[in-house]
C-alpha positions, 0 to 999 in steps of 0.5 A: 655321656662320654663316648665308649671305644677300643682298639681295633687290633685284635678283632680284625685279625679274627672277625675281618672287616665288616665282621668287627664293626658289627661285633662292635655295634652289638656290644654297644660301643661308640668308636675305635681307636684304629690300628694302622697296621691294618694296612701293612701288618709287616709294622707290628715289628718294625725291627724285623724289617731291614733298611731302607725301611719300605711298607703300604705307606710308601704309597700315594695318599690316593692308594692309602684312602682307597684301602681304607674305604672297606674300614670307613664304610663298615664303621659307617654302616654299624655306627662307629665312629673312628674316635682315635688311631694308633700309629705303629713303633718304635718311633725314633730310630737312634743313630739311623737319620734314614730310618727317621725321615722315613717314619716322619714321611708315614706319620704325615701320611697316617694324620692325612689318613685321619684328616679323611676318616675325621679321626682326631686324635693320632697317637705316636709314641715318644722316642724311648732311649735307655738314656732320658737326657736324649729323649729331649732332642730326639722327642722335638726332631720326631714332633716338630717336622709334623705340625704342618700336616697336623695343621691341615689335616686338624688332627692332634697328635697324642704322646704316651707314656712308656715304660722301658724294659731293663733286666727283666723288669721296668724302668719309667721313660719318655713322659712316664713323669707326668711333669716331663709329659706337660714340658712336652705337650706345652713347649710343642703347642708353644713352637705349634702356635696352637693346641695340636699336641695331647696326651693318652694316658695309658693306665697300665704303664702308669701302673707298671711305672709306680705312678699314683693314677690319680695324682698323675691325671691331675698334674697332666688335667685337661693335657688329657685328651684320649685314654688307653684304658688297661690292667695288669699286676704292676710287673707286666704289660698285660693288656687285661680288662679293668679289675682282672689286675691291681689298678686302683679304679675308683682313683681313676674314676676320680682324677677324670671327674676333678679334671673334668674330663670329656673325652672318649674312653677308649679300652686297650684290651688285646691281650685280653681278647685274645686271651678268650676263644672268639666264640667268647669275644661278644660276651667280653666285649659286652663287659668291657662295654659295660664297664665303660658306661659305669666309669663314664656314669661315675665320672660324669655324676655331680 
């Protein structure tokens, strides 16, 4: 049976470390998508941090591993794995080499921490600029320097399909086009000489940019190794639970079934969780977990 996961962001703030992992155990989750921002809340808004970029990740890796210990101990106590992790973003800063170098150093440490946690995937958003023609060069400069660390710690970096807000609306940005996303993954793996890059398909972002979820999945195929599952109204990035928006979930299920997907089903439903009083979180999370189990059964059905 496919494993079911959910992001830690939005839960740790309400329930604490042990309380969050205990809650996820009761609700039937197998793994978490761990937000690296948990080690430094300031990274939730990188734009608010002036140059030079400073954060908790300036510490030696030994200190960072020690800071992770309460999370790993709680996860182990409650039988929850670290299935994937999410790095802070924006990942690339045009015309700011100093900040980009600091981001690269930070991401290398996050890769090492994933290795420490036994977390196979780290999701790092691609560069997303208003001029898409500039993105290829920016993304190559972002991801290529990470290859040695990915190999050393046996971690796979996942790119994600993004959108760009323009004049109150949304346009496709980096990797929203599945053909472009395939080019990125294939080129980076060729450079690495090994499978060190894969794709995290974000269902909500695909919906906002008008991409049919089934055809997107079929084009990306086995490059999809992680998911951010959530729903919206097609206009805003609401991060709601499935069936609270307009995504065609039967086409999502059919796509994963047809590519014989074997990765985790990870829900990125932070806004949905934050819309409810914490007293109701257990019932809400049980519903999301049950949705994941239903998806898993239907994807794996012969």
